[in-house]
N, C-alpha and C positions, 0 to 999 in steps of 0.2 A: 214281664215282657223282656225279651233280650234286646239289648242296645249294644251296637258294635260299630267300630270304624271299618271293619273288614267288609269286603264286597260280597262275601258269601259265608255261610256257616257250615262247617264240616258236618256231614251226615244229614243235612237238611236240604230239601228241594225248595228253594225260596222262589215264590212267584210274586213279582212286583205288583203292588196295588197302585201306589202313587208316590211321587216325590212330595215330602211334607217339610214344613218349616215351623220351628218354635222361636218366638222372639220375646225379648224383655228389654225394657229401657228403665233405668233407675237414675236418680240423682243423689248425690251425697248430702245435699243441703248445706246450709252455712256452718252448722256445728261440725259436720263430717269433714268439710273442707278445712276448717280450722284445725281439727284433730290431725288431718293428713299433713297440713303445713308444719305443725309442731313435730310430728314424727319425721318429716323429711329433713328438718333442721338437725335432728339428733342423729340421723343416719340409720341404716339398718332396714329391717322389714317394715313396709307400710301396712300395718294391721288394719287401719280404718279403710283404706282402699281395697285391700284383699277381702275384707268382710262384705263390702258392697258388691264386689265382683262375684263372690260366692253366691250371694242372694240373687243377683241378676242371672247367673248361669243356672241356678236351681229353678228359677221361674221359667226360663226358656226351655229347660228339659221337661218340666211339668207340662207346658204348653204343647211340646212335641209329642209327648206320650198321650195326652188327651186326644190329639188329632188322630194318632194311630189307633187308639181304642175305638174312636167313632167309626173308623174304617174296618174294624174287626181284624186288625193286624196281629200277627203273632210275634213280630220282631221289627226292629228298625235297623237297617244295615247302611253301610257307606256313610256314616255320620261325619259331618264336617262342622267344626265350631269356629265362629268368627266373632271376635270381641273387639270393640272400638270405643274410644273416648270421643264423644260427640259434643261439639260446642263448648269444650272446656269444662264440663261439669256433669255430663250424662254418660253413664256406662251403658253401651248397647251390646247385647249378645244375641246372635242369630245362629241357630243350630238347624242344619238341613240334613235330611236323610231319606232313605227309601223305605216306605212301609211295605212289608211283605207278609204273605200267608204261607203256611207250609203246604207243599204240594204232595201228591202221591209219590 
């Protein structure tokens, strides 16, 4: 399946099916928070936080693609990603896009 932030795909007639959304919320847990705190004191890249962020984003993309597959979509266009830290310990990722089928 093609995933893109573009609003169209060159050479394809994209027929919109539906606006879809994939979501994921994860927590770092107490050990992850401790690891992130230690990393923040040393400076540099926050590997613990980035690791959880990647897992959260991957789960949201998986959710988005599953929804598109259920609709019989060929691609998802106009993808927008929103990532937030919620309540000081949860990472939330919401990915929205338009599921499309190829037209004649």
